[in-house]
C-alpha positions in Angstrom: 107.1 94.9 92.4 107.5 98.6 93.1 103.9 99.3 92.3 102.8 96.6 94.8 105.1 98.0 97.5 103.8 101.5 96.7 100.2 100.3 97.3 101.2 98.8 100.6 103.0 102.0 101.6 100.1 104.1 100.4 97.7 102.2 102.6 100.1 102.7 105.6 100.2 106.5 104.8 96.4 106.5 104.6 96.0 105.0 108.1 98.5 107.4 109.5 96.7 110.3 107.8 93.3 109.1 108.8 94.0 109.0 112.5 95.5 112.5 112.7 94.1 114.5 115.5 92.1 117.5 114.4 91.5 118.7 118.0 93.3 121.9 118.9 93.6 120.9 122.6 95.6 117.8 121.6 97.4 119.5 118.8 99.3 121.6 121.4 100.7 118.5 123.1 103.8 116.8 121.8 103.5 114.0 119.3 103.2 110.7 121.1 105.7 107.9 120.4 104.4 105.5 117.8 105.8 102.1 117.2 105.4 99.5 114.6 103.8 96.4 116.1 103.6 92.7 115.4 100.3 91.8 116.8 100.5 88.1 117.9 96.8 87.5 117.1 97.3 88.2 113.4 97.5 84.7 111.8 100.2 83.4 109.4 97.6 82.8 106.7 94.2 84.3 106.0 91.9 82.6 103.5 94.9 80.8 101.9 97.0 84.0 101.6 100.4 84.3 103.4 100.4 87.1 105.9 103.7 88.9 106.2 104.5 91.8 108.5 105.9 94.8 106.5 108.4 97.3 107.8 106.8 100.7 108.0 109.2 102.3 110.6 110.3 104.9 108.1 106.8 106.0 107.2 105.9 106.3 110.9 109.1 108.1 111.7 108.5 110.8 109.1 105.1 111.8 110.5 105.3 114.1 113.5 101.6 114.9 113.8 99.7 114.1 116.9 97.7 110.9 116.3 95.0 108.8 118.0 97.2 105.7 117.8 100.3 104.5 119.5 101.0 101.2 117.6 100.6 100.4 113.9 101.1 97.1 112.0 101.0 96.6 108.3 100.7 93.1 106.8 100.8 92.1 103.2 98.5 89.2 102.1 100.1 87.3 99.3 99.5 84.3 97.1 103.1 83.4 96.4 104.8 86.6 95.5 101.6 88.3 94.3 100.2 90.9 96.6 96.4 90.5 96.8 95.6 92.6 99.9 97.0 94.5 102.8 95.8 94.5 106.4 96.7 97.5 108.6 96.0 97.6 112.3 96.3 100.6 114.5 95.9 100.5 118.3 94.2 103.5 119.7 95.4 105.6 122.6 93.4 105.4 125.8 91.9 108.9 125.0 90.6 108.0 121.5 86.8 107.8 121.3 86.9 104.8 119.0 83.5 103.5 120.2 81.7 106.5 118.8 80.1 105.9 115.4 80.7 109.5 114.5 84.5 109.2 115.2 84.6 105.9 113.2 82.7 107.4 110.3 85.1 110.4 110.2 88.2 108.2 110.2 86.8 105.8 107.6 85.8 108.8 105.5 89.4 109.9 105.2 90.4 106.7 103.5 90.2 106.2 99.8 88.6 108.4 97.2 84.9 107.6 97.8 82.6 108.2 100.7 82.4 104.9 102.4 79.2 102.9 102.6 78.3 101.6 106.0 77.2 98.0 106.4 76.9 95.4 109.1 78.6 92.1 108.6 78.4 89.5 111.4 77.2 92.2 113.8 80.2 94.5 113.0 79.8 97.9 111.5 82.1 98.1 108.5 82.9 101.0 106.2 83.5 100.1 102.5 85.2 102.5 100.0 87.6 102.4 97.1 90.8 104.0 95.9 93.1 103.3 92.9 92.3 99.7 92.2 91.6 98.7 95.8 88.5 98.1 97.8 89.0 99.4 101.3 87.1 97.9 104.3 87.6 99.4 107.7 86.2 98.5 111.1 86.8 99.1 114.8 87.1 96.6 117.6 88.5 96.5 121.2 90.5 99.7 120.8 91.8 98.9 117.3 91.2 100.1 113.8 91.5 97.6 111.0 91.9 98.5 107.3 91.7 95.8 104.7 92.8 96.9 101.3 91.9 94.3 98.6 92.8 94.4 94.9 89.7 94.8 92.8 90.9 91.8 90.8 90.9 89.5 93.8 88.6 86.5 93.2 86.8 86.2 96.5 86.9 89.6 98.4 83.7 88.9 100.5 85.2 85.7 101.9 88.5 87.5 102.7 86.5 90.2 104.5 84.6 87.6 106.5 87.8 85.9 107.6 89.5 89.2 108.5 86.5 90.2 110.6 87.1 87.1 112.7 90.4 88.6 114.0 90.2 89.3 117.7 92.8 91.4 119.5 
């Protein structure tokens, strides 16, 4: 159970780390207020997995860096009590250049331990990488960054990715 919670917390830390501002102009400004969010458009189930919002307030509160996001939500995707995947959603600030492929590639490249492969699924550019027993898929839509972390032992990861890509903020 602790390992599973550690994986979810690790993914939360990865998103917060990935969206840190490296720009000296913005680094001089105070850290924006970040909030955990419960995005109403995230469904209660995704491909038969129960979707449960996780409390990451402590993780966000510890990080005082200037970030490109102002709201973050972390969801566990479970079959019963078994954690199969996590979905993290970050809402970008108005000044974030989230529509730039270079910006997206840079953020996606900070996740995981591999350089992400870029693919198009259903017309959406996705970044696919891995880290410690997880496949990581990230994409950007309507001012949001999505990170789907899937256990490498999960039976139907491609279908889960397809279902997650259907989410619309």
